[in-house]
C-alpha positions, -999 to 999 in steps of 0.1 A, spaced: -724 -364 577 -717 -356 613 -744 -335 630 -720 -317 652 -682 -312 650 -670 -326 682 -632 -310 677 -618 -284 653 -622 -292 613 -607 -267 594 -628 -266 564 -609 -241 543 -575 -267 542 -598 -293 536 -614 -279 500 -582 -267 489 -567 -295 492 -597 -319 482 -600 -295 449 -565 -297 439 -564 -332 447 -600 -340 420 -583 -315 394 -554 -332 394 -573 -365 392 -591 -350 364 -562 -340 348 -548 -373 347 -578 -393 337 -582 -371 303 -546 -376 296 -551 -414 301 -584 -413 279 -569 -395 251 -538 -414 250 -563 -443 250 -585 -433 222 -554 -425 200 -544 -459 201 -577 -472 194 -578 -497 167 -609 -506 145 -631 -533 156 -629 -563 135 -668 -570 140 -699 -545 130 -717 -548 161 -703 -560 195 -714 -593 213 -735 -577 245 -742 -612 260 -704 -621 256 -696 -583 271 -721 -596 304 -705 -629 310 -672 -616 312 -682 -592 329 -696 -613 355 -669 -637 356 -638 -615 352 -650 -580 370 -671 -593 394 -660 -623 403 -623 -626 388 -626 -658 376 -589 -664 359 -574 -646 388 -592 -676 411 -575 -702 390 -542 -687 392 -537 -679 431 -564 -683 459 -542 -657 481 -538 -633 453 -577 -635 442 -583 -632 476 -564 -599 482 -575 -583 451 -614 -591 456 -612 -575 496 -592 -543 484 -615 -540 450 -648 -546 463 -637 -522 497 -625 -494 478 -656 -494 450 -677 -498 485 -661 -466 499 -662 -447 469 -699 -454 473 -705 -441 503 -685 -407 494 -708 -406 462 -740 -406 487 -721 -379 513 -715 -361 481 -751 -364 471 -764 -356 504 -749 -326 509 -755 -311 467 -780 -331 455 -806 -340 478 -825 -313 492 -825 -309 530 -853 -317 552 -866 -345 528 -872 -378 536 -844 -392 524 -824 -370 536 -833 -368 573 -833 -407 574 -796 -406 565 -786 -376 581 -805 -387 612 -822 -420 611 -813 -459 606 -798 -449 574 -770 -436 594 -759 -460 610 -765 -480 583 -738 -458 563 -713 -461 593 -719 -500 596 -712 -504 561 -673 -475 560 -663 -500 586 -671 -529 566 -658 -516 537 -626 -504 554 -617 -536 573 -619 -556 535 -593 -527 522 -571 -533 557 -576 -575 551 -565 -571 513 -533 -549 522 -520 -571 548 -525 -596 528 -508 -582 501 -480 -569 523 -469 -604 536 -469 -617 500 -445 -590 486 -424 -577 513 -422 -613 535 -432 -646 518 -418 -627 490 -440 -641 466 -417 -649 430 -451 -639 407 -445 -602 423 -418 -576 408 -421 -549 433 -404 -517 427 -407 -484 449 -439 -471 435 -462 -503 443 -445 -495 476 -460 -462 478 -493 -469 468 -495 -497 495 -482 -476 522 -507 -445 512 -534 -469 509 -528 -487 544 -525 -453 562 -554 -437 549 -573 -467 560 -556 -467 593 -560 -425 600 -597 -433 589 -604 -461 617 -584 -438 644 -604 -407 636 -636 -425 635 -621 -442 667 -617 -406 683 -648 -390 671 -664 -419 689 -645 -412 720 -657 -373 725 -694 -384 719 -719 -391 743 -727 -428 745 -754 -441 727 -759 -474 711 -759 -462 676 -720 -455 681 -723 -490 680 -729 -492 643 -691 -482 640 -683 -517 653 -645 -518 643 -641 -475 653 -661 -482 683 -637 -510 699 -609 -491 695 -622 -465 710 -616 -475 740 -581 -473 738 -583 -434 736 -609 -425 756 -598 -402 785 -565 -392 766 -550 -362 772 -551 -333 740 -579 -362 718 -593 -328 707 -559 -319 690 -550 -355 679 -587 -356 665 -580 -326 645 -544 -339 632 -561 -373 622 -585 -352 600 -561 -332 585 -535 -362 574 -568 -383 568 -581 -352 545 -543 -348 526 -536 -382 519 -569 -385 503 -565 -356 482 -528 -370 474 -545 -405 466 -567 -392 439 -540 -371 425 -518 -400 424 -546 -427 410 -543 -422 372 -507 -427 371 -504 -454 397 -512 -492 394 -545 -485 413 -559 -471 383 -564 -509 366 -589 -509 396 -609 -490 373 -596 -499 337 -590 -534 339 -627 -541 340 -634 -514 308 -607 -534 290 -622 -569 300 -655 -561 285 -645 -546 260 -622 -572 247 -645 -597 253 -665 -585 226 -632 -586 203 -623 -621 214 -654 -641 214 -634 -668 188 -617 -677 221 -637 -699 243 -606 -700 269 -614 -663 281 -642 -654 294 -674 -671 281 -670 -707 279 -672 -732 253 -706 -719 235 -685 -696 215 -666 -724 203 -697 -745 189 -713 -711 179 -682 -704 157 -686 -737 143 -723 -742 139 
């Protein structure tokens, strides 16, 4: 969504690695979905209870109520990573839509590419990135410093956390390099975190080469994350909300899960 390129970007490399990453992501998700349908059991009820499913979505997906009751720190880390991840995913979808679906020259396109919408987009990117970074810092502290007894950290957990951390960090550093190379304008301050980091990079020798290196690193890690996502524990960011909502209807007789005591009252009446 940048109006001008301030440093060299090897776009051919970008499209190759992103295409491979998305191809591996799609094949991995197809395998997971096919495995799910093979193991699917027949429903206990003729019709799903959509009210209970909605309650489950609000309580356990949007607010993660059961997790909050177990541990505030664990809930906070999960919520920060979940909302940060979903927010950046939404921003990526907006960027793709602006490049492929929304007509160039339309009011919405001009607003998002050159108007105030572009500034809000940048501010939202920093905000969601900080959500993830904060959640990851808490997760690192719990797993490797406090060594929470509830957690069983294996090699793949470490790989996932490191990829996510470096991905977010290179994203902020890349933004800071872009701001440091750009002509100073008030609009740059909307990237509030990157703007503060830019002060550390401004005037650095070879900053354009550094920016290109960060861009390549960030693009590669993004593709690796997509390829690895279906096979990692990060998949539960997508799968767990679906399982919770679908299982809520099947477990409608249990009032202790998602929907309060009204289910027992309804069943007894």
